[in-house]
C-alpha positions as CSV (number, residue, x, y, z in Angstrom):
1,X,20.6,34.2,86.0
2,X,17.2,33.2,84.5
3,X,17.0,30.5,81.9
4,X,15.7,31.6,78.5
5,X,13.7,29.0,76.7
6,X,14.6,29.0,73.0
7,X,12.3,27.4,70.5
8,X,14.1,26.7,67.2
9,X,12.5,26.0,63.9
10,X,13.8,23.0,61.9
11,X,16.0,25.2,59.7
12,X,17.7,26.7,62.7
13,X,18.3,23.3,64.4
14,X,20.0,22.1,61.3
15,X,22.5,24.9,61.5
16,X,24.0,23.2,64.6
17,X,24.9,20.1,62.6
18,X,25.7,21.4,59.2
19,X,27.8,24.5,58.6
20,X,25.4,27.1,57.1
21,X,24.8,30.8,57.3
22,X,23.8,31.4,61.0
23,X,25.5,28.4,62.3
24,X,27.9,30.5,64.5
25,X,25.0,32.0,66.4
26,X,23.1,28.7,66.7
27,X,26.2,26.9,68.0
28,X,26.7,29.6,70.5
29,X,23.2,29.0,71.9
30,X,23.8,25.3,72.0
31,X,27.3,25.3,73.5
32,X,28.1,28.5,75.2
33,X,25.1,30.6,76.2
34,X,24.7,30.4,80.0
35,X,21.0,30.8,79.9
36,X,19.6,29.2,76.6
37,X,17.5,26.1,77.0
38,X,17.1,24.6,73.5
39,X,13.5,23.4,72.6
40,X,12.0,21.9,69.5
41,X,8.4,21.0,68.9
42,X,7.9,17.3,68.6
43,X,6.2,17.7,65.2
44,X,9.3,19.4,63.8
45,X,11.5,16.3,64.5
46,X,10.4,14.7,61.2
47,X,11.1,18.0,59.4
48,X,14.7,18.1,60.7
49,X,15.3,14.5,59.6
50,X,13.8,15.2,56.2
51,X,16.2,18.1,55.8
52,X,19.1,15.8,56.5
53,X,18.0,13.5,53.7
54,X,17.4,16.5,51.4
55,X,20.9,17.8,52.1
56,X,22.3,14.3,51.3
57,X,20.4,14.2,48.0
58,X,21.7,17.6,47.1
59,X,25.3,16.8,48.0
60,X,25.6,19.1,51.0
61,X,25.9,16.0,53.2
62,X,28.5,14.0,51.1
63,X,28.1,10.4,52.3
64,X,25.7,8.0,53.8
65,X,28.1,7.7,56.8
66,X,27.9,11.4,57.4
67,X,24.1,11.4,57.1
68,X,23.9,8.6,59.7
69,X,26.3,10.5,62.0
70,X,24.2,13.7,61.8
71,X,21.0,11.8,62.5
72,X,22.5,9.8,65.4
73,X,23.9,13.0,66.9
74,X,20.6,14.8,66.6
75,X,18.6,12.0,68.3
76,X,21.3,11.6,71.0
77,X,21.0,15.3,71.7
78,X,17.3,14.8,72.4
79,X,17.9,11.7,74.4
80,X,20.5,13.4,76.7
81,X,18.4,16.5,77.1
82,X,20.6,18.9,75.1
83,X,17.5,19.5,73.1
84,X,14.1,19.4,74.9
85,X,11.1,18.1,72.9
86,X,8.0,20.2,73.5
87,X,4.8,18.4,72.8
88,X,2.2,19.8,70.5
89,X,-1.2,18.8,71.9
90,X,-4.9,19.3,71.0
91,X,-5.2,22.5,73.2
92,X,-2.7,24.3,71.0
93,X,-5.0,24.0,68.0
94,X,-7.5,26.4,69.7
95,X,-5.0,29.2,69.8
96,X,-6.9,31.2,67.2
97,X,-4.8,34.3,67.8
98,X,-2.0,32.7,65.8
99,X,-4.2,32.0,62.8
100,X,-5.5,35.5,62.9
101,X,-2.1,37.1,63.1
102,X,-0.7,34.9,60.2
103,X,-3.5,36.1,57.9
104,X,-3.4,39.7,59.1
105,X,0.3,40.2,59.1
106,X,1.8,41.0,55.7
107,X,4.8,39.0,54.6
108,X,8.1,41.0,54.1
109,X,7.9,43.4,51.2
110,X,9.0,41.6,48.1
111,X,11.0,43.5,45.4
112,X,9.2,44.0,42.1
113,X,11.1,41.1,40.7
114,X,11.5,38.2,43.0
115,X,15.1,37.9,44.1
116,X,16.8,34.6,44.4
117,X,20.0,33.8,46.1
118,X,22.6,31.0,45.3
119,X,22.4,28.2,47.8
120,X,23.3,24.6,47.9
121,X,24.3,24.5,44.2
122,X,21.1,26.1,43.0
123,X,18.9,29.1,43.7
124,X,16.3,29.6,46.3
125,X,13.8,32.4,47.0
126,X,15.2,35.1,49.3
127,X,12.0,35.3,51.2
128,X,9.3,32.7,52.0
129,X,6.0,34.0,50.9
130,X,3.9,33.2,54.0
131,X,4.0,31.2,57.2
132,X,2.8,27.6,56.6
133,X,1.1,25.0,58.8
134,X,4.3,23.9,60.4
135,X,5.0,27.5,61.3
136,X,1.6,27.9,62.8
137,X,2.2,24.9,65.0
138,X,5.5,26.3,66.1
139,X,4.0,29.7,66.9
140,X,1.3,28.1,69.0
141,X,3.9,26.2,71.0
142,X,6.0,29.3,71.3
143,X,3.0,31.3,72.7
144,X,2.6,28.7,75.5
145,X,6.3,28.6,76.3
146,X,6.3,32.4,76.5
147,X,3.3,32.4,78.8
148,X,4.6,29.7,81.1
149,X,8.1,31.3,81.4
150,X,6.6,34.8,81.9
151,X,8.4,36.1,78.8
152,X,11.8,34.4,79.4
153,X,11.7,32.8,75.9
154,X,13.0,33.4,72.4
155,X,11.9,32.1,69.0
156,X,14.9,31.3,66.7
157,X,14.0,31.4,63.0
158,X,15.2,33.0,59.8
159,X,11.8,33.0,58.0
160,X,10.7,36.6,57.3
161,X,7.0,36.2,57.6
162,X,7.3,34.1,60.8
163,X,9.4,36.7,62.3
164,X,6.8,39.4,61.5
165,X,4.0,37.3,62.9
166,X,6.0,36.5,66.1
167,X,6.6,40.2,66.7
168,X,2.9,40.9,66.3
169,X,2.3,38.3,68.9
170,X,4.8,40.1,71.2
171,X,7.3,37.3,71.2
172,X,11.1,37.8,71.5
173,X,12.7,36.7,68.3
174,X,16.3,36.0,67.1
175,X,17.3,35.6,63.4
176,X,20.6,33.8,63.4
177,X,21.4,34.8,59.8
178,X,21.0,38.5,60.6
179,X,23.1,38.8,63.7
180,X,26.5,37.7,65.1
181,X,27.9,36.8,68.5
182,X,28.4,40.4,69.4
183,X,24.8,41.3,68.8
184,X,23.1,38.4,70.6
185,X,20.6,39.7,73.1
186,X,22.2,40.2,76.5
187,X,19.9,37.7,78.2
188,X,21.5,35.0,76.1
189,X,25.1,36.3,76.2
190,X,27.9,34.7,78.2
191,X,29.2,38.3,78.8
192,X,26.8,39.2,81.6
193,X,28.4,42.6,82.2
194,X,28.2,45.4,79.7
195,X,31.4,45.7,77.8
196,X,33.0,49.1,77.6
197,X,35.5,50.6,75.2
198,X,38.5,51.5,77.4
199,X,42.0,52.8,77.0
200,X,44.0,50.0,75.3
201,X,45.4,47.7,77.9
202,X,48.6,45.6,77.7
203,X,47.8,41.9,78.1
204,X,50.5,39.4,79.0
205,X,49.3,35.8,78.8
206,X,50.7,33.0,81.0
207,X,50.1,29.3,80.9
208,X,47.7,28.4,83.7
209,X,49.9,25.5,85.0
210,X,53.5,26.4,84.3
211,X,52.9,30.2,84.7
212,X,55.3,30.7,81.8
213,X,54.6,33.6,79.5
214,X,53.0,32.5,76.2
215,X,52.8,35.9,74.5
216,X,51.5,39.4,74.7
217,X,48.6,41.2,73.1
218,X,46.3,44.2,73.8
219,X,42.7,44.7,74.6
220,X,39.8,45.6,72.3
221,X,37.2,46.0,75.0
222,X,36.7,44.8,78.5
223,X,34.2,44.4,81.3
224,X,34.4,43.1,84.9
225,X,33.7,39.6,83.7
226,X,36.0,39.3,80.6
227,X,38.1,40.8,77.9
228,X,38.3,40.8,74.1
229,X,41.9,40.8,72.9
230,X,43.6,41.0,69.6
231,X,44.2,37.6,68.1
232,X,46.8,35.2,69.5
233,X,47.0,31.9,67.6
234,X,47.9,29.9,70.7
235,X,44.8,31.0,72.6
236,X,42.6,28.2,71.5
237,X,39.0,27.9,72.7
238,X,38.7,26.2,76.1
239,X,42.3,26.9,77.2
240,X,42.8,28.2,80.7
241,X,45.3,31.0,81.1
242,X,46.4,33.7,83.5
243,X,46.3,37.3,82.3
244,X,48.4,40.2,83.5
245,X,46.5,43.4,82.6
246,X,48.0,46.9,82.9
247,X,47.4,50.3,81.3
248,X,49.9,51.2,78.5
249,X,52.4,53.8,79.5
250,X,51.4,53.5,83.2
251,X,52.9,51.5,86.1
252,X,49.7,50.9,88.0
253,X,47.5,49.1,88.5
254,X,48.8,45.7,87.4
255,X,46.1,43.0,87.8
256,X,46.4,39.2,87.4
257,X,43.2,37.3,86.5
258,X,42.7,33.7,85.7
259,X,40.5,33.2,82.6
260,X,39.3,30.8,79.9
261,X,39.3,31.4,76.2
262,X,35.6,31.1,75.2
263,X,35.7,32.1,71.6
264,X,38.3,32.7,68.9
265,X,37.8,34.4,65.5
266,X,40.1,35.4,62.7
267,X,40.9,38.7,64.5
268,X,40.2,38.3,68.2
269,X,40.0,36.0,71.3
270,X,37.3,36.4,73.9
271,X,38.4,35.5,77.4
272,X,36.1,35.1,80.4
273,X,37.5,35.8,83.8
274,X,37.0,32.9,86.3
275,X,36.3,35.6,88.9
276,X,35.1,39.2,88.1
277,X,37.6,42.0,88.6
278,X,36.7,43.8,91.9
279,X,34.9,47.1,91.2
280,X,37.6,49.3,92.6
281,X,40.4,47.7,90.7
282,X,38.3,47.7,87.5
283,X,37.7,51.4,87.8
284,X,41.4,52.1,88.4
285,X,42.3,49.9,85.4
286,X,40.1,51.5,82.8
287,X,40.0,55.2,83.9
């Protein structure tokens, strides 16, 4: 399982601390992706802190105490290595390909009348006109990361022009506001096996310790490494359980798998098996 070095712009980093559009995907990269290594350019640290203060000024962060907690958590995440600081150095300035692509790559097509979207109690432009100096620095750092990791990297940003330029530079990109957990690239996904639609399976859930039944549900999709089931309120994230899986209207096979709830939504629970289902049993279960 190869690590994927993710470079996040400041607006994406913020989504891990403040609940914003795209926070679900960014939190997944921070907390649950088995391969994502979170990086931030050292020159973007001041931008992140400035956004915290901006959000406090605008009332998104509602108190000084909350502001201090966000800042402390952010700096502690860098101190503990949850976020890796990537140094911008003199050599990056000479990456003239980034300057050229920024000037040659057209920004996203604007509508005849500039559209604005409501956000943070006011209105902001739907698209940023053009990549700025901070974006150029980020792209230079990203180019080096991509080269050193032989392509095992990903730029995480929501800025339309930056995304266009990055694609022209042949960089892998992820826009957290335009995807969801289900559409995260497979290289960053906790579900290492391809999920297949299958005949609906009956799922009986047991407590991992007492082995008592805690309810029944049914499958939405499944792979050798995990299953997505219809929502059960007592299947909270992080809970270890035992699942008994069996085809509906069939006696065999009946398979018991230990698993952990890794994600819960309003309509489903995602459960990772602690050990993959053996190929022969998996085939018999879904066919």
